[in-house]
C-alpha angles and dihedrals in degrees: 000000000000122000119239132222132225109243098314137045103281131091100229125075092212140180131178104228095208089088113130116238095246095060126076125232090246092055090051093048090047090051091047093050097043102047112147119270087235087081089073089060090062098256093141137258106290092164094053095039092051093050094045092048091053095048113027118181109287092016110143089221091065119091141161115275120245110272119263111252115273124261120297136193091256096060117120122220115261109268121240114246133191118282089214127210096286103071115128121190127220097039119178121270106250143130095213124058091186114109130178108291096021107150123208145067108310120228139171118221113196132172147113141269117229137183120241089265091053100256116142116249111226119202094016111161114235116189113190131191136160146155122282126246090282094051095256128129123219103237095172104050138007104277108152091002130110147123137229140172128242118248126242090284093050093254129145135182125199127188112201143120133272104273117247125243125255129181116293098007138088118227110285147160118220117220133183113200125193126176112210110288093357137109121281119254115204115197141145138237112220132212127196119266 
C-alpha cells in the first residue's frame, strides 16, 4: 500500500494554525511558498513572526485554516526523502514536541494520511523530529522528537516550533510514516528559507 498526497507531493495535508482570521488559506500557502531568499541568509522569520504576532495562542482572532481539498485521481504518491543522520528510535508518544523552555515560533501542523485510492489510514504511526530554533538536533535525548498515531479518520495534529536553519538545508521536519503492517515511508516537510 502506498500513501497518497493531497494535491502536491508531500504526505501530510498540513496547515499552520497560526493563520489570522482575515487571511485565506491560499494567501497563507502563497506566503509560505514565496518567502524571501534573504531568510536563508539568517535574517529571521518575518513571515512566521508576523503570523504569530497576529494570532497568539488563545487569541480569538486565530482560527483553523480551511481544509485542503480531499484526494483526487491526479495526486502523486509522497516521495521518499532521506532520513538523515539524526534519527533516534523509540521516541516518546506525544502530540506536542514543545517542552518548558523550548525557544522558537510555535506552530501546529495538522493533517491526514491517505492511501493511494484516497482512503484515510487509521492508526498510522507518524514519528517526527527536527532541529531546534538554532538549527541543532538533540542527539542525546528526545527534544523536538516524538511519535503519534492517526485517529480513525487518518488525522494527526502536531504542536511544535518552526525548525531552525543549519548550513546547506532549508527548514524541515522529518517524518516516518507507517500504516499498520506496511513498509515505512520516510519523508520531510519543508519550510521556506
